[in-house]
RONU-630063 format. One line per 3 residues: number of its first residue (from 0); their letters; for each residue x, z, y of N, C-alpha, C, O, CB. Coordinates in nm, 2 decimals. Glycine has a CB too. Layout:
<romars>
NUM> A> X,Z,Y,X,Z,Y,X,Z,Y,X,Z,Y,X,Z,Y; ...
</romars>
This chain:
<romars>
0> ATQ> 1.67,1.00,0.38,1.64,1.13,0.32,1.59,1.23,0.43,1.50,1.31,0.41,1.76,1.20,0.26; 1.64,1.20,0.56,1.59,1.29,0.67,1.44,1.28,0.69,1.38,1.38,0.71,1.67,1.25,0.79; 1.39,1.16,0.68,1.25,1.14,0.70,1.17,1.22,0.59,1.07,1.29,0.63,1.21,0.99,0.69
3> VLT> 1.21,1.22,0.47,1.14,1.29,0.36,1.15,1.44,0.38,1.06,1.51,0.36,1.18,1.24,0.23; 1.27,1.48,0.42,1.29,1.63,0.43,1.23,1.69,0.55,1.19,1.81,0.55,1.44,1.65,0.44; 1.21,1.61,0.66,1.15,1.66,0.78,1.00,1.62,0.80,0.93,1.69,0.88,1.23,1.61,0.90
6> GHG> 0.96,1.52,0.73,0.82,1.47,0.76,0.81,1.38,0.88,0.70,1.34,0.92,0.73,1.58,0.76; 0.92,1.36,0.95,0.92,1.28,1.07,0.96,1.14,1.04,1.08,1.11,1.01,1.01,1.34,1.18; 0.87,1.04,1.03,0.91,0.91,1.00,0.79,0.83,0.96,0.68,0.84,1.02,1.01,0.91,0.89
9> CFG> 0.81,0.75,0.86,0.71,0.65,0.82,0.60,0.71,0.73,0.58,0.66,0.62,0.78,0.54,0.75; 0.53,0.81,0.78,0.42,0.87,0.71,0.30,0.87,0.80,0.31,0.89,0.92,0.46,1.02,0.67; 0.18,0.84,0.74,0.06,0.82,0.81,0.04,0.94,0.91,0.00,0.92,1.02,-0.05,0.81,0.72
12> RYL> 0.06,1.06,0.86,0.03,1.18,0.95,0.12,1.17,1.07,0.07,1.19,1.18,0.06,1.31,0.87; 0.25,1.15,1.05,0.34,1.14,1.17,0.31,1.03,1.26,0.30,1.04,1.38,0.48,1.13,1.12; 0.28,0.91,1.20,0.26,0.79,1.28,0.12,0.80,1.36,0.11,0.74,1.46,0.25,0.67,1.19
15> HLV> 0.03,0.88,1.30,-0.10,0.90,1.37,-0.09,1.01,1.48,-0.12,0.99,1.59,-0.20,0.94,1.27; -0.04,1.13,1.44,-0.04,1.24,1.53,0.07,1.25,1.63,0.05,1.29,1.75,-0.03,1.37,1.45; 0.19,1.20,1.59,0.31,1.21,1.68,0.34,1.08,1.75,0.34,1.07,1.87,0.43,1.26,1.60
18> ARR> 0.36,0.98,1.67,0.40,0.85,1.73,0.28,0.77,1.79,0.30,0.68,1.87,0.46,0.76,1.62; 0.16,0.81,1.75,0.04,0.74,1.79,0.04,0.59,1.77,-0.01,0.51,1.85,0.02,0.77,1.94; 0.09,0.55,1.65,0.09,0.41,1.62,0.00,0.37,1.51,-0.02,0.26,1.47,0.23,0.37,1.57
21> EPT> -0.07,0.47,1.45,-0.17,0.45,1.35,-0.30,0.51,1.39,-0.31,0.62,1.45,-0.12,0.51,1.21; -0.42,0.45,1.36,-0.55,0.50,1.40,-0.59,0.62,1.31,-0.67,0.70,1.36,-0.65,0.39,1.39; -0.54,0.63,1.19,-0.57,0.75,1.10,-0.44,0.79,1.03,-0.34,0.71,1.03,-0.68,0.71,1.00
24> PKC> -0.44,0.91,0.97,-0.32,0.95,0.90,-0.32,0.91,0.75,-0.24,0.96,0.67,-0.31,1.10,0.91; -0.41,0.82,0.71,-0.43,0.79,0.57,-0.30,0.72,0.51,-0.22,0.66,0.59,-0.55,0.70,0.55; -0.29,0.72,0.38,-0.18,0.65,0.31,-0.23,0.51,0.29,-0.34,0.48,0.24,-0.15,0.72,0.17
27> HHC> -0.14,0.42,0.32,-0.16,0.27,0.30,-0.12,0.22,0.17,-0.14,0.11,0.13,-0.09,0.19,0.41; -0.06,0.31,0.09,-0.01,0.27,-0.04,-0.09,0.31,-0.16,-0.07,0.27,-0.27,0.13,0.33,-0.06; -0.19,0.39,-0.14,-0.28,0.43,-0.24,-0.42,0.45,-0.19,-0.44,0.47,-0.07,-0.23,0.56,-0.32
30> SGC> -0.52,0.45,-0.27,-0.66,0.47,-0.22,-0.69,0.62,-0.24,-0.65,0.68,-0.34,-0.76,0.38,-0.30; -0.77,0.67,-0.15,-0.82,0.81,-0.17,-0.74,0.92,-0.11,-0.78,1.03,-0.11,-0.83,0.84,-0.31; -0.62,0.88,-0.05,-0.54,0.99,0.02,-0.57,0.98,0.17,-0.54,0.87,0.23,-0.39,0.97,-0.01
33> NED> -0.63,1.08,0.22,-0.67,1.08,0.37,-0.55,1.12,0.46,-0.57,1.11,0.58,-0.79,1.17,0.39; -0.44,1.17,0.40,-0.33,1.22,0.49,-0.20,1.19,0.41,-0.16,1.26,0.32,-0.34,1.37,0.52; -0.13,1.09,0.46,0.00,1.05,0.41,0.11,1.14,0.47,0.13,1.13,0.59,0.03,0.90,0.43
36> TAE> 0.17,1.22,0.39,0.27,1.31,0.44,0.40,1.29,0.35,0.40,1.22,0.25,0.23,1.46,0.43; 0.51,1.35,0.39,0.63,1.34,0.31,0.60,1.40,0.17,0.65,1.35,0.07,0.75,1.42,0.38; 0.53,1.51,0.17,0.50,1.58,0.04,0.41,1.48,-0.05,0.44,1.47,-0.17,0.42,1.71,0.06
39> HTL> 0.32,1.42,0.01,0.23,1.32,-0.06,0.32,1.21,-0.12,0.31,1.18,-0.24,0.13,1.26,0.03; 0.41,1.15,-0.04,0.50,1.05,-0.09,0.59,1.10,-0.20,0.61,1.03,-0.30,0.59,0.99,0.03; 0.65,1.21,-0.18,0.75,1.27,-0.28,0.68,1.31,-0.41,0.73,1.28,-0.51,0.82,1.39,-0.22
42> AYC> 0.57,1.38,-0.40,0.51,1.44,-0.52,0.39,1.38,-0.58,0.36,1.40,-0.70,0.48,1.58,-0.49; 0.31,1.30,-0.50,0.18,1.26,-0.55,0.14,1.11,-0.54,0.07,1.07,-0.63,0.08,1.33,-0.47; 0.19,1.04,-0.45,0.14,0.90,-0.43,0.17,0.82,-0.55,0.28,0.80,-0.59,0.21,0.84,-0.30
45> PAF> 0.06,0.76,-0.61,0.08,0.68,-0.73,0.16,0.55,-0.71,0.21,0.50,-0.80,-0.05,0.65,-0.79; 0.17,0.51,-0.58,0.24,0.39,-0.55,0.39,0.40,-0.58,0.47,0.31,-0.60,0.22,0.35,-0.41; 0.44,0.53,-0.58,0.58,0.56,-0.60,0.61,0.63,-0.73,0.70,0.71,-0.74,0.63,0.64,-0.48
48> AEQ> 0.52,0.61,-0.83,0.53,0.69,-0.96,0.66,0.65,-1.03,0.72,0.74,-1.09,0.41,0.65,-1.04; 0.70,0.53,-1.03,0.82,0.49,-1.11,0.94,0.56,-1.04,1.03,0.61,-1.11,0.84,0.34,-1.11; 0.95,0.55,-0.91,1.07,0.61,-0.84,1.06,0.77,-0.87,1.17,0.83,-0.88,1.06,0.58,-0.69
51> RRV> 0.94,0.82,-0.87,0.93,0.97,-0.89,0.97,1.00,-1.03,1.03,1.11,-1.05,0.79,1.01,-0.86; 0.94,0.92,-1.13,0.97,0.95,-1.27,1.12,0.95,-1.28,1.18,1.04,-1.35,0.91,0.83,-1.36; 1.19,0.86,-1.22,1.34,0.86,-1.22,1.40,0.98,-1.16,1.49,1.05,-1.21,1.40,0.73,-1.15
54> LVA> 1.34,1.02,-1.04,1.38,1.14,-0.97,1.36,1.27,-1.05,1.45,1.35,-1.07,1.31,1.15,-0.84; 1.25,1.28,-1.11,1.21,1.40,-1.19,1.30,1.41,-1.31,1.34,1.52,-1.35,1.07,1.40,-1.23; 1.34,1.30,-1.37,1.43,1.30,-1.48,1.57,1.35,-1.45,1.64,1.41,-1.53,1.45,1.15,-1.54
57> KIG> 1.61,1.34,-1.32,1.74,1.39,-1.28,1.73,1.53,-1.22,1.82,1.61,-1.24,1.79,1.29,-1.17; 1.62,1.56,-1.15,1.62,1.69,-1.08,1.52,1.79,-1.13,1.52,1.91,-1.09,1.60,1.67,-0.93; 1.43,1.75,-1.22,1.33,1.84,-1.27,1.20,1.82,-1.21,1.19,1.75,-1.11,1.37,1.98,-1.26
60> PDL> 1.09,1.88,-1.26,0.95,1.85,-1.22,0.91,1.92,-1.09,0.81,1.88,-1.03,0.86,1.89,-1.32; 0.98,2.02,-1.04,0.94,2.09,-0.92,0.98,2.02,-0.80,1.10,2.02,-0.76,1.00,2.24,-0.92; 0.89,1.95,-0.73,0.92,1.87,-0.62,0.89,1.94,-0.48,0.87,1.87,-0.38,0.85,1.74,-0.62
63> SLP> 0.88,2.07,-0.49,0.86,2.15,-0.36,0.98,2.13,-0.28,1.09,2.13,-0.34,0.82,2.30,-0.39; 0.97,2.13,-0.15,1.08,2.11,-0.06,1.20,2.21,-0.08,1.31,2.16,-0.09,1.04,2.12,0.08; 1.17,2.34,-0.09,1.28,2.43,-0.12,1.36,2.40,-0.25,1.48,2.41,-0.25,1.23,2.57,-0.12
66> TVV> 1.29,2.37,-0.35,1.35,2.34,-0.48,1.43,2.21,-0.47,1.54,2.20,-0.52,1.25,2.33,-0.59; 1.37,2.11,-0.41,1.44,1.98,-0.40,1.57,2.00,-0.32,1.68,1.95,-0.36,1.35,1.87,-0.33; 1.57,2.07,-0.21,1.69,2.09,-0.13,1.79,2.17,-0.21,1.91,2.13,-0.21,1.66,2.16,0.00
69> ATM> 1.75,2.27,-0.28,1.85,2.35,-0.36,1.91,2.27,-0.47,2.03,2.28,-0.50,1.78,2.48,-0.42; 1.82,2.19,-0.53,1.87,2.10,-0.64,1.97,2.00,-0.59,2.07,1.97,-0.65,1.76,2.03,-0.71; 1.94,1.94,-0.47,2.03,1.84,-0.41,2.16,1.90,-0.38,2.27,1.84,-0.40,1.97,1.79,-0.28
72> LGS> 2.16,2.02,-0.33,2.29,2.09,-0.30,2.37,2.14,-0.43,2.48,2.17,-0.42,2.26,2.21,-0.21; 2.29,2.14,-0.54,2.36,2.19,-0.66,2.44,2.09,-0.74,2.53,2.13,-0.81,2.25,2.23,-0.75; 2.42,1.96,-0.71,2.50,1.86,-0.78,2.50,1.72,-0.71,2.40,1.69,-0.65,2.46,1.84,-0.93
75> DES> 2.61,1.65,-0.73,2.62,1.52,-0.67,2.51,1.43,-0.73,2.46,1.34,-0.67,2.76,1.46,-0.69; 2.49,1.44,-0.86,2.39,1.36,-0.93,2.25,1.38,-0.87,2.17,1.29,-0.85,2.39,1.39,-1.08; 2.21,1.51,-0.85,2.08,1.54,-0.79,2.07,1.48,-0.65,1.97,1.43,-0.61,2.06,1.69,-0.79
78> WQA> 2.18,1.50,-0.57,2.19,1.45,-0.43,2.16,1.30,-0.44,2.08,1.25,-0.36,2.33,1.48,-0.37; 2.23,1.23,-0.52,2.22,1.08,-0.53,2.08,1.04,-0.58,2.03,0.94,-0.53,2.33,1.02,-0.62; 2.03,1.11,-0.67,1.89,1.08,-0.72,1.79,1.09,-0.60,1.70,1.01,-0.59,1.85,1.17,-0.83
81> MLD> 1.80,1.19,-0.52,1.71,1.21,-0.41,1.73,1.10,-0.30,1.64,1.05,-0.25,1.73,1.35,-0.34; 1.86,1.07,-0.28,1.89,0.96,-0.18,1.83,0.83,-0.23,1.77,0.75,-0.15,2.04,0.95,-0.16; 1.84,0.80,-0.36,1.79,0.68,-0.42,1.64,0.67,-0.40,1.58,0.57,-0.37,1.83,0.66,-0.57
84> FCE> 1.57,0.79,-0.43,1.42,0.79,-0.42,1.38,0.77,-0.27,1.30,0.68,-0.24,1.37,0.93,-0.46; 1.45,0.83,-0.18,1.42,0.82,-0.04,1.44,0.68,0.01,1.36,0.62,0.08,1.50,0.91,0.04; 1.55,0.62,-0.03,1.58,0.48,0.02,1.48,0.38,-0.03,1.43,0.30,0.04,1.72,0.44,-0.03
87> STI> 1.44,0.40,-0.16,1.34,0.31,-0.22,1.21,0.32,-0.15,1.15,0.22,-0.11,1.33,0.33,-0.37; 1.16,0.44,-0.14,1.02,0.47,-0.09,1.01,0.44,0.06,0.92,0.37,0.10,0.98,0.61,-0.12; 1.11,0.49,0.13,1.10,0.47,0.28,1.12,0.32,0.32,1.05,0.28,0.41,1.21,0.55,0.35
90> SQK> 1.20,0.25,0.25,1.22,0.11,0.28,1.09,0.03,0.25,1.05,-0.06,0.33,1.33,0.04,0.19; 1.01,0.07,0.14,0.88,0.01,0.12,0.78,0.05,0.23,0.70,-0.04,0.27,0.83,0.05,-0.02; 0.78,0.17,0.27,0.69,0.22,0.37,0.72,0.15,0.50,0.63,0.12,0.58,0.70,0.37,0.38
93> EAA> 0.85,0.14,0.54,0.88,0.08,0.66,0.85,-0.07,0.66,0.80,-0.12,0.76,1.03,0.09,0.69; 0.87,-0.14,0.55,0.83,-0.28,0.54,0.68,-0.30,0.56,0.64,-0.39,0.63,0.88,-0.34,0.41; 0.60,-0.21,0.50,0.46,-0.22,0.51,0.41,-0.19,0.65,0.32,-0.25,0.70,0.39,-0.12,0.41
96> ERE> 0.48,-0.09,0.72,0.45,-0.06,0.86,0.48,-0.18,0.95,0.40,-0.22,1.04,0.53,0.06,0.91; 0.59,-0.25,0.93,0.63,-0.37,1.01,0.52,-0.48,0.99,0.48,-0.55,1.08,0.77,-0.42,0.97; 0.48,-0.49,0.86,0.38,-0.59,0.83,0.25,-0.56,0.90,0.18,-0.65,0.96,0.35,-0.60,0.68
99> RES> 0.20,-0.44,0.90,0.08,-0.40,0.97,0.09,-0.42,1.12,0.00,-0.47,1.18,0.05,-0.25,0.94; 0.21,-0.39,1.18,0.23,-0.41,1.32,0.23,-0.56,1.36,0.18,-0.59,1.47,0.36,-0.34,1.36; 0.29,-0.64,1.28,0.30,-0.78,1.31,0.16,-0.85,1.29,0.14,-0.95,1.36,0.40,-0.85,1.23
102> SS> 0.08,-0.80,1.21,-0.05,-0.86,1.19,-0.16,-0.81,1.28,-0.27,-0.86,1.28,-0.10,-0.84,1.04; -0.13,-0.71,1.37,-0.23,-0.66,1.46,-0.20,-0.71,1.60,-0.28,-0.68,1.69,-0.23,-0.51,1.46
</romars>
């Protein structure tokens, strides 16, 4: 959850600008996104649509960071829904990053 809440982690923008491990900030999980950010992963990336659908069913459609944090703090169910989303998406993103690194 920390990676999604801070934007520091397995996101193209971070890996490109900060970690310098990616040649571009693009999203490797969808086509057409030139900058993979925590917000992109949480609210827009079609690769994570199913996880997002489950999350929205629990916390509502506003996936802006202030609303997500307030909702997480509002109930254990919302907290767990966000943790489940983060665990699922970040583990997929980390696995893809490891695969890219091992193939280069």
